[in-house]
C-alpha positions as CSV (number, residue, x, y, z in Angstrom):
1,M,18.6,25.1,7.3
2,P,16.3,24.1,10.2
3,S,12.7,23.6,9.4
4,T,10.3,26.2,10.8
5,S,7.5,23.7,11.1
6,E,7.5,20.8,13.4
7,S,7.2,17.3,12.0
8,P,4.0,15.6,13.0
9,R,4.0,13.2,15.9
10,L,3.9,9.6,14.5
11,V,2.9,6.3,16.0
12,R,3.0,2.8,14.7
13,D,1.0,-0.4,15.1
14,E,1.2,-3.9,13.8
15,L,-1.5,-6.3,12.5
16,D,-1.4,-10.0,12.0
17,T,-2.9,-10.9,8.6
18,P,-3.3,-14.1,6.6
19,L,-0.2,-13.0,4.7
20,G,2.0,-12.1,7.6
21,V,2.5,-9.0,9.8
22,L,1.7,-5.6,8.5
23,A,3.2,-2.5,10.1
24,L,1.5,0.9,9.8
25,V,2.6,4.4,10.6
26,A,0.0,7.1,11.4
27,D,0.2,10.7,12.4
28,E,-1.5,12.3,15.3
29,A,-4.6,13.1,13.2
30,G,-5.1,9.3,12.5
31,R,-3.9,9.6,8.9
32,L,-2.1,6.6,7.4
33,R,1.4,7.5,6.3
34,A,3.0,4.1,5.7
35,L,1.9,0.5,5.5
36,G,4.0,-2.5,4.6
37,W,5.0,-6.0,5.4
38,T,7.5,-6.5,8.2
39,D,9.2,-9.6,6.8
40,G,11.4,-10.2,3.9
41,H,11.2,-6.7,2.6
42,S,13.3,-3.8,3.9
43,R,11.2,-0.9,2.7
44,M,9.0,-0.8,5.8
45,E,11.9,-1.0,8.1
46,N,13.8,1.7,6.2
47,D,10.7,3.9,6.2
48,L,10.3,3.4,10.0
49,R,14.0,4.4,10.4
50,R,13.5,7.4,8.2
51,R,10.6,8.5,10.3
52,A,12.5,8.0,13.6
53,N,12.7,10.9,15.9
54,D,15.8,13.0,16.4
55,Q,17.2,10.5,18.9
56,G,16.9,7.6,16.4
57,H,13.9,6.0,18.2
58,L,11.1,4.4,16.1
59,P,7.7,6.0,16.5
60,P,6.0,4.7,19.7
61,R,3.5,1.9,19.5
62,A,-0.2,2.8,19.6
63,T,-3.3,0.6,19.6
64,N,-5.5,1.1,16.5
65,P,-4.5,4.7,15.7
66,G,-7.3,6.5,14.1
67,G,-9.2,3.2,13.6
68,L,-6.7,2.3,10.9
69,T,-5.8,-1.1,12.4
70,A,-9.5,-2.0,12.8
71,A,-10.2,-1.0,9.2
72,L,-7.4,-3.2,7.9
73,R,-8.7,-6.2,10.0
74,S,-12.1,-5.6,8.4
75,Y,-10.6,-5.7,5.0
76,F,-8.9,-9.0,5.6
77,A,-12.1,-10.4,7.1
78,G,-13.9,-9.6,3.9
79,D,-15.2,-6.0,4.2
80,L,-13.2,-4.7,1.3
81,T,-14.8,-1.3,1.4
82,A,-13.3,-0.7,4.8
83,L,-10.2,0.9,3.2
84,D,-12.0,3.2,0.8
85,A,-12.3,6.2,3.0
86,L,-9.1,5.9,5.1
87,P,-7.3,9.2,5.3
88,I,-3.8,9.0,3.9
89,V,-0.8,11.3,3.6
90,I,1.7,10.3,1.0
91,E,5.1,12.0,0.5
92,G,6.7,11.7,-2.9
93,T,7.5,13.6,-6.1
94,T,4.6,15.2,-8.0
95,F,4.7,12.4,-10.5
96,Q,4.7,9.7,-7.8
97,C,1.8,11.3,-6.0
98,A,-0.1,11.4,-9.3
99,V,0.5,7.7,-9.9
100,W,-0.6,6.8,-6.4
101,K,-3.7,8.9,-6.7
102,T,-4.6,7.2,-9.9
103,L,-4.0,3.8,-8.3
104,R,-6.8,4.5,-5.9
105,T,-9.2,4.8,-8.9
106,I,-8.7,1.2,-10.0
107,P,-12.0,-0.5,-8.9
108,L,-12.0,-3.2,-6.3
109,G,-11.6,-6.6,-7.9
110,E,-10.1,-5.2,-11.1
111,T,-6.6,-4.9,-12.5
112,L,-5.0,-2.5,-14.9
113,S,-1.7,-2.8,-16.8
114,Y,1.2,-0.4,-16.3
115,G,0.5,0.9,-19.9
116,A,-3.2,1.5,-19.2
117,L,-2.3,3.3,-16.0
118,A,0.1,5.6,-17.8
119,R,-2.6,6.3,-20.5
120,R,-5.2,6.9,-17.8
121,M,-2.8,9.6,-16.4
122,G,-2.4,11.1,-19.8
123,R,1.2,10.1,-20.0
124,P,1.2,7.1,-22.4
125,S,5.0,7.1,-22.9
126,A,5.7,7.0,-19.1
127,V,5.1,3.3,-18.6
128,R,8.5,2.7,-17.0
129,A,8.2,5.8,-14.7
130,V,4.7,4.6,-13.7
131,G,6.2,1.2,-12.8
132,L,8.9,2.8,-10.7
133,A,6.4,5.0,-8.9
134,N,4.1,2.0,-8.4
135,G,7.1,0.1,-6.8
136,A,7.8,3.0,-4.5
137,N,4.3,3.2,-3.1
138,P,4.6,3.6,0.7
139,I,1.1,2.6,1.5
140,A,0.5,-1.0,0.4
141,I,-3.0,-2.3,-0.1
142,V,-4.8,1.0,0.6
143,V,-3.0,2.5,-2.4
144,P,-3.6,-0.7,-4.4
145,C,-0.4,-1.1,-6.3
146,H,-1.2,-4.9,-6.3
147,R,-3.9,-4.2,-8.9
148,V,-1.3,-3.3,-11.5
149,I,-0.3,-6.2,-13.8
150,G,1.7,-6.8,-16.9
151,S,0.3,-5.9,-20.4
152,D,-0.1,-9.6,-21.1
153,G,-2.2,-10.1,-17.9
154,S,0.7,-11.7,-16.0
155,L,1.4,-10.9,-12.3
156,T,4.5,-8.7,-12.2
157,G,6.5,-7.0,-9.4
158,Y,5.1,-6.5,-6.0
159,G,7.2,-5.4,-3.0
160,G,5.5,-7.9,-0.8
161,G,6.1,-10.7,-3.2
162,L,4.0,-12.2,-6.0
163,D,2.3,-14.8,-3.7
164,R,0.9,-11.9,-1.6
165,K,-0.2,-10.1,-4.8
166,R,-2.0,-13.2,-6.0
167,W,-3.7,-13.7,-2.7
168,L,-4.8,-10.0,-2.5
169,L,-6.3,-10.1,-6.0
170,A,-8.1,-13.4,-5.3
171,H,-9.4,-12.0,-2.0
172,E,-10.8,-8.9,-3.7
173,R,-12.3,-10.9,-6.5
174,R,-13.9,-13.5,-4.2
175,A,-15.5,-10.8,-2.1
176,G,-16.4,-8.8,-5.2
177,R,-17.8,-11.9,-6.9
178,T,-15.6,-11.5,-10.0
179,P,-13.5,-14.3,-11.6
180,E,-10.6,-15.4,-9.6
181,L,-7.0,-15.8,-10.5
182,P,-5.6,-19.3,-9.8
183,L,-4.8,-19.3,-6.0
184,Q,-1.5,-20.8,-5.0
185,P,-0.5,-21.3,-1.4
186,L,1.9,-18.8,0.1
187,L,5.5,-19.9,0.3
188,T,6.9,-19.8,3.8
């Protein structure tokens, strides 16, 4: 059955970062709808294809939609609070959205285990489901799935790769003046 409401007009932009190229998708109101790495991971490409218009074209390129690209540049330059108030729209199941909302409560420079995240949500037995929702996060960095670690403190799973996760955590800890994880160079 055809939808009675029109899909929002989407645009995309790309940003060079110390970790590679990030692609973002925003709507006409300047709200972030997707953010991910363009290399080595198919999620962003698949998301862009899914969001393609009826003719199969990707959303058109735009420069700094809603100031999102500039905010991300500021984050990578050391202004970590630049992402705090970015408007986002996330599409997922009710449970996924609850996980993603809870991820945004993890303070900058801190980490939380999957089990602790499940307990924070009031769902202590949902550790595996929390992990799956965390892995399906469509808005990397802004919804800080990189701040979730294993119960033993180890770095586990990150769609952009563990080297990026390690770098992001170290970046946030340096700027927040909290203890750093050992920093290893990115593999190319």
